[in-house]
DRENDO-1510 file (C-alpha; in Angstrom, 1 decimal, always signed):
<recs>
REC; n; res; u; v; w
REC; 1; MET; +51.0; +132.4; -8.2 .
REC; 2; ALA; +47.6; +131.7; -8.3 .
REC; 3; HIS; +45.0; +133.9; -6.2 .
REC; 4; ARG; +43.3; +132.1; -3.5 .
REC; 5; ILE; +39.7; +132.8; -2.9 .
REC; 6; LEU; +37.7; +131.7; +0.3 .
REC; 7; VAL; +34.4; +130.5; -0.9 .
REC; 8; VAL; +31.9; +130.5; +1.9 .
REC; 9; ASP; +28.2; +129.1; +2.0 .
REC; 10; ASP; +26.8; +126.5; +4.2 .
REC; 11; ASP; +25.3; +125.1; +0.9 .
REC; 12; LYS; +28.1; +122.5; +0.0 .
REC; 13; GLN; +26.5; +121.9; -3.2 .
REC; 14; ILE; +27.2; +125.7; -4.0 .
REC; 15; VAL; +30.8; +125.6; -2.7 .
REC; 16; ARG; +31.4; +122.5; -4.8 .
REC; 17; LEU; +30.0; +124.2; -7.9 .
REC; 18; VAL; +31.8; +127.6; -7.5 .
REC; 19; GLN; +35.1; +126.0; -6.6 .
REC; 20; SER; +34.9; +124.0; -9.5 .
REC; 21; TYR; +34.6; +126.9; -11.7 .
REC; 22; LEU; +37.0; +128.9; -10.1 .
REC; 23; GLU; +39.6; +126.3; -10.0 .
REC; 24; LYS; +39.2; +125.7; -13.8 .
REC; 25; ALA; +39.8; +129.7; -14.0 .
REC; 26; GLY; +43.1; +128.9; -12.5 .
REC; 27; TYR; +42.4; +130.0; -8.7 .
REC; 28; THR; +43.3; +128.2; -5.5 .
REC; 29; VAL; +40.0; +127.9; -3.7 .
REC; 30; LEU; +39.8; +127.6; +0.2 .
REC; 31; THR; +36.3; +126.6; +1.6 .
REC; 32; ALA; +34.2; +127.2; +4.7 .
REC; 33; TYR; +30.7; +126.4; +5.5 .
REC; 34; ASP; +29.7; +128.8; +8.6 .
REC; 35; GLY; +30.8; +132.3; +9.9 .
REC; 36; ASP; +33.2; +131.1; +12.8 .
REC; 37; ASP; +34.9; +128.8; +10.3 .
REC; 38; ALA; +35.3; +131.4; +7.7 .
REC; 39; GLN; +36.7; +133.8; +10.5 .
REC; 40; ARG; +39.4; +131.5; +11.2 .
REC; 41; VAL; +40.2; +130.6; +7.6 .
REC; 42; ILE; +40.6; +134.5; +6.9 .
REC; 43; ARG; +43.0; +134.8; +9.6 .
REC; 44; ARG; +45.2; +131.9; +9.0 .
REC; 45; GLU; +45.2; +132.0; +5.2 .
REC; 46; ARG; +44.6; +135.7; +4.6 .
REC; 47; PRO; +42.9; +134.8; +0.9 .
REC; 48; ASP; +42.9; +137.4; -1.7 .
REC; 49; LEU; +39.3; +137.7; -1.9 .
REC; 50; ILE; +36.5; +136.2; -0.5 .
REC; 51; VAL; +33.2; +135.0; -1.8 .
REC; 52; LEU; +30.6; +135.1; +1.2 .
REC; 53; ASP; +27.4; +133.9; +1.5 .
REC; 54; LEU; +24.9; +136.1; +3.6 .
REC; 55; MET; +22.6; +133.8; +5.3 .
REC; 56; LEU; +25.4; +131.5; +7.3 .
REC; 57; PRO; +25.0; +129.7; +10.6 .
REC; 58; LYS; +27.0; +130.9; +13.6 .
REC; 59; ARG; +27.5; +134.5; +11.9 .
REC; 60; ASP; +26.4; +135.7; +8.7 .
REC; 61; GLY; +27.9; +137.3; +6.2 .
REC; 62; TYR; +27.1; +141.0; +7.2 .
REC; 63; GLU; +28.7; +140.2; +10.7 .
REC; 64; ILE; +31.7; +139.0; +8.7 .
REC; 65; THR; +32.2; +142.0; +6.5 .
REC; 66; LYS; +31.8; +144.2; +9.4 .
REC; 67; TRP; +34.6; +142.4; +11.4 .
REC; 68; LEU; +36.7; +142.3; +8.3 .
REC; 69; ARG; +36.6; +146.0; +7.6 .
REC; 70; ALA; +37.0; +146.7; +11.2 .
REC; 71; ASP; +40.8; +144.9; +11.0 .
REC; 72; SER; +43.4; +147.3; +9.5 .
REC; 73; THR; +45.2; +144.2; +8.6 .
REC; 74; LEU; +42.1; +142.7; +6.7 .
REC; 75; ALA; +40.1; +145.6; +5.6 .
REC; 76; ALA; +41.5; +145.7; +2.1 .
REC; 77; THR; +40.5; +142.2; +1.3 .
REC; 78; PRO; +37.7; +142.3; -1.7 .
REC; 79; VAL; +34.4; +140.7; -0.7 .
REC; 80; LEU; +31.8; +139.4; -3.4 .
REC; 81; MET; +28.6; +138.7; -1.8 .
REC; 82; LEU; +26.2; +136.0; -2.8 .
REC; 83; THR; +22.7; +136.0; -1.2 .
REC; 84; ALA; +19.2; +135.1; -1.8 .
REC; 85; ARG; +17.4; +138.1; -0.7 .
REC; 86; VAL; +16.5; +140.1; -3.7 .
REC; 87; GLU; +15.5; +143.0; -1.8 .
REC; 88; ASP; +17.4; +146.6; -2.6 .
REC; 89; GLY; +17.7; +147.0; +1.1 .
REC; 90; ASP; +19.7; +144.1; +1.9 .
REC; 91; LYS; +21.9; +144.3; -1.1 .
REC; 92; ILE; +22.6; +147.8; -0.1 .
REC; 93; LEU; +23.3; +147.2; +3.5 .
REC; 94; GLY; +26.1; +144.6; +2.2 .
REC; 95; LEU; +27.7; +147.4; +0.4 .
REC; 96; GLU; +27.3; +150.1; +3.0 .
REC; 97; LEU; +29.1; +147.5; +5.3 .
REC; 98; GLY; +32.3; +147.2; +2.5 .
REC; 99; ALA; +31.2; +144.5; +0.3 .
REC; 100; ASP; +32.6; +145.2; -3.3 .
REC; 101; ASP; +30.1; +143.6; -5.2 .
REC; 102; TYR; +27.2; +141.1; -4.9 .
REC; 103; LEU; +25.4; +138.4; -6.9 .
REC; 104; THR; +21.9; +137.1; -6.2 .
REC; 105; LYS; +21.1; +133.3; -6.2 .
REC; 106; PRO; +20.5; +131.4; -8.4 .
REC; 107; PHE; +23.5; +132.8; -10.2 .
REC; 108; ASN; +25.4; +131.6; -13.4 .
REC; 109; PRO; +29.0; +130.5; -11.8 .
REC; 110; ARG; +30.6; +131.7; -14.8 .
REC; 111; GLU; +29.4; +135.2; -13.9 .
REC; 112; VAL; +31.0; +134.4; -10.4 .
REC; 113; VAL; +34.3; +133.8; -12.3 .
REC; 114; ALA; +33.9; +137.1; -14.1 .
REC; 115; ARG; +32.9; +139.1; -10.9 .
REC; 116; VAL; +36.1; +137.9; -9.2 .
REC; 117; ARG; +38.3; +138.6; -12.1 .
REC; 118; ALA; +37.0; +142.0; -12.4 .
REC; 119; ILE; +37.4; +142.6; -8.4 .
REC; 120; LEU; +40.9; +141.1; -8.5 .
REC; 121; ARG; +41.9; +143.3; -11.5 .
REC; 122; ARG; +40.4; +146.6; -9.4 .
REC; 123; ALA; +42.6; +145.4; -6.5 .
REC; 124; THR; +45.9; +144.7; -8.3 .
REC; 125; THR; +46.1; +146.8; -11.4 .
REC; 126; ALA; +47.8; +150.2; -11.2 .
REC; 127; PRO; +48.0; +152.7; -13.7 .
REC; 128; SER; +50.8; +154.6; -15.0 .
REC; 129; ALA; +52.3; +158.0; -13.6 .
REC; 130; PRO; +51.1; +159.9; -11.7 .
REC; 131; HIS; +51.6; +157.6; -8.8 .
REC; 132; VAL; +50.3; +160.0; -6.2 .
REC; 133; LEU; +47.4; +162.1; -6.7 .
REC; 134; GLN; +46.5; +165.2; -4.4 .
REC; 135; ILE; +43.4; +167.1; -4.1 .
REC; 136; ARG; +43.7; +169.8; -1.4 .
REC; 137; ASP; +44.2; +167.6; +1.8 .
REC; 138; LEU; +43.2; +164.4; +0.0 .
REC; 139; GLN; +46.1; +162.0; -1.2 .
REC; 140; LEU; +46.1; +158.7; -3.0 .
REC; 141; ASP; +48.9; +156.8; -3.5 .
REC; 142; VAL; +48.8; +154.4; -6.2 .
REC; 143; ASP; +51.6; +152.0; -5.6 .
REC; 144; GLN; +51.1; +151.9; -1.9 .
REC; 145; HIS; +47.2; +151.7; -2.5 .
REC; 146; THR; +47.0; +154.2; +0.4 .
REC; 147; VAL; +44.6; +157.1; +1.0 .
REC; 148; THR; +45.2; +159.8; +3.4 .
REC; 149; LEU; +43.2; +162.9; +4.4 .
REC; 150; ASP; +45.1; +165.7; +6.0 .
REC; 151; GLY; +47.8; +162.9; +6.9 .
REC; 152; ARG; +45.3; +160.6; +8.4 .
REC; 153; ALA; +44.8; +157.1; +6.9 .
REC; 154; VAL; +41.5; +156.4; +5.3 .
REC; 155; GLU; +40.9; +152.5; +4.7 .
REC; 156; THR; +38.8; +152.0; +1.5 .
REC; 157; THR; +37.7; +148.7; -0.3 .
REC; 158; PRO; +39.5; +148.0; -3.6 .
REC; 159; THR; +36.3; +149.1; -5.4 .
REC; 160; GLU; +36.2; +152.6; -3.6 .
REC; 161; PHE; +39.8; +153.2; -4.2 .
REC; 162; THR; +39.5; +152.5; -8.0 .
REC; 163; LEU; +36.8; +155.0; -7.9 .
REC; 164; LEU; +38.7; +157.5; -6.2 .
REC; 165; ARG; +41.6; +157.2; -8.2 .
REC; 166; ILE; +39.5; +157.7; -11.1 .
REC; 167; LEU; +37.5; +160.7; -9.7 .
REC; 168; MET; +41.1; +162.3; -8.6 .
REC; 169; GLU; +42.6; +161.5; -12.1 .
REC; 170; ASN; +40.3; +163.8; -13.5 .
REC; 171; PRO; +39.3; +166.8; -11.0 .
REC; 172; ASN; +36.6; +168.7; -12.0 .
REC; 173; ARG; +35.3; +166.2; -14.8 .
REC; 174; ALA; +31.6; +165.2; -14.4 .
REC; 175; PHE; +31.5; +161.4; -14.9 .
REC; 176; THR; +28.1; +159.8; -15.9 .
REC; 177; ARG; +27.1; +157.0; -13.8 .
REC; 178; GLY; +27.7; +154.5; -16.8 .
REC; 179; GLU; +31.3; +156.0; -17.2 .
REC; 180; LEU; +32.1; +155.2; -13.8 .
REC; 181; ILE; +30.5; +151.8; -13.7 .
REC; 182; GLU; +32.3; +150.9; -16.9 .
REC; 183; LYS; +35.8; +152.5; -16.0 .
REC; 184; ALA; +36.0; +151.6; -12.3 .
REC; 185; LEU; +33.9; +148.4; -12.0 .
REC; 186; GLY; +34.7; +146.8; -15.3 .
REC; 187; TYR; +31.1; +145.7; -16.1 .
REC; 188; ALA; +27.5; +146.5; -16.3 .
REC; 189; TYR; +24.5; +145.3; -15.3 .
REC; 190; GLU; +20.7; +146.2; -14.3 .
REC; 191; GLY; +20.6; +148.2; -11.2 .
REC; 192; MET; +24.2; +148.8; -11.0 .
REC; 193; GLU; +23.6; +152.5; -10.6 .
REC; 194; ARG; +22.0; +151.6; -7.3 .
REC; 195; THR; +25.4; +149.8; -6.6 .
REC; 196; LEU; +27.6; +152.8; -7.7 .
REC; 197; ASP; +25.6; +155.1; -5.6 .
REC; 198; THR; +26.1; +153.1; -2.6 .
REC; 199; HIS; +29.8; +153.2; -3.1 .
REC; 200; ILE; +30.1; +156.7; -3.4 .
REC; 201; LYS; +27.9; +157.0; -0.3 .
REC; 202; ASN; +30.7; +155.0; +1.6 .
REC; 203; LEU; +33.5; +157.3; +0.2 .
REC; 204; ARG; +31.6; +160.3; +1.3 .
REC; 205; LYS; +31.4; +159.0; +5.0 .
REC; 206; LYS; +35.4; +158.2; +4.9 .
REC; 207; ILE; +36.7; +161.6; +3.2 .
REC; 208; GLU; +33.9; +164.2; +3.9 .
REC; 209; ASP; +33.5; +166.3; +6.9 .
REC; 210; ASP; +29.8; +166.3; +6.3 .
REC; 211; PRO; +28.7; +163.6; +3.7 .
REC; 212; SER; +25.3; +165.6; +3.4 .
REC; 213; ASP; +27.5; +168.7; +2.0 .
REC; 214; PRO; +30.2; +167.1; +0.1 .
REC; 215; GLN; +33.2; +169.4; -0.6 .
REC; 216; TYR; +35.1; +166.5; -2.5 .
REC; 217; ILE; +32.9; +164.2; -4.3 .
REC; 218; GLU; +29.7; +166.5; -5.8 .
REC; 219; THR; +26.5; +165.0; -7.3 .
REC; 220; VAL; +26.3; +166.6; -10.7 .
REC; 221; PHE; +22.3; +166.4; -11.2 .
REC; 222; GLY; +21.3; +164.9; -14.2 .
REC; 223; VAL; +24.7; +163.2; -15.0 .
REC; 224; GLY; +26.8; +161.6; -12.3 .
REC; 225; TYR; +29.4; +162.6; -9.9 .
REC; 226; ARG; +32.9; +164.8; -10.3 .
REC; 227; LEU; +35.5; +165.4; -7.8 .
REC; 228; ARG; +36.4; +169.2; -6.9 .
REC; 229; GLU; +39.8; +170.4; -7.2 .
REC; 230; ASP; +39.0; +173.5; -5.1 .
REC; 231; GLU; +36.9; +173.9; -2.3 .
REC; 232; ALA; +33.4; +174.9; -2.9 .
REC; 233; LYS; +32.2; +178.3; -1.8 .
REC; 234; LYS; +30.1; +178.3; +1.3 .
</recs>
């Protein structure tokens, strides 16, 4: 069964363009042209991924993403943001709210398809055993696509889940940013390191008692990141 992609943009020409390329790639495409309409379609259709413009009438893309991540039944839905804003702060805010990736306008529609494929692959592809990873109080179930910390459920986006899985599969290994981008995100482009850093920041907020003094995901200065198997000594 084809994945269903919701494309949300108030520019109908952009919607038609993206829809055309996604349908040629084998996806079923749903459309919406403002934030309220997008929410209705998301509730009714439960799409597999949302391509979401930031600047929308009624409710903007930030509001939609925040609402989506706050709803436990929808929180795992991947989001690819489209934005005409090129400032790093706008992009990082979108990622911090829970977007899996972003593209700036103008964009190549073929890249939209490539990003959609990569995000869906992260959301649906499970590696071989072990299927349950445990590092101290942190547990990740690959089959059920769940994360718990001391028995409490932790909601993650598909990108966050994949990053955490890779780190937990290789405890104490220091990954360069480039390695994590390639292994977790599936592609690289200029500026991707800032995107990776934002995803790591989001993960720390969710699994660390004190994100400024992380006990799980450590920064390895001059290299990248690693997940500690044992608790750091105070």
